C-alpha positions, 0 to 999 in steps of 0.5 A: 359359921362352922368350920368345914370339919364341923360341918362334915361331922354334922352331916356324918351324924345324920347318916341313918343308912336309909338311902334318903337324899340326905343319907346319900349326901352324907355318904358322898361327903365321906367319899369326897373327903377320903379322895381329897385326903389321898390327894393332900387336899382335905383343906380345899374340900373343907373350904368348899363345904363351908362355901356350899353351906354358906350358899345353901348348896351341896357338893357334887361332882362332874360326871364322866362319860358313861364309857369311862371307868371312874374311880377317883374323885378329884377335888378339882372336879367337885362342884356346887349344886342346888340342894336336893334334900 
């Protein structure tokens, strides 16, 4: 199986800026990784990406209440959901 780093790169190569589900997921992965790096938890993110791929799922996040301004994606709040692409 590929490493989390390799999987991340594979998804980035699929970006086509079309706004499709796959394109949006690749963008989300970039955002999640950036936040994980700022938290010093990139390896945790990569392991979660490996797990998602193994289980044929995708990474998402727990949505906060609408009245909460949300500008940080904590690695602890990342979840696996069924793929939507």
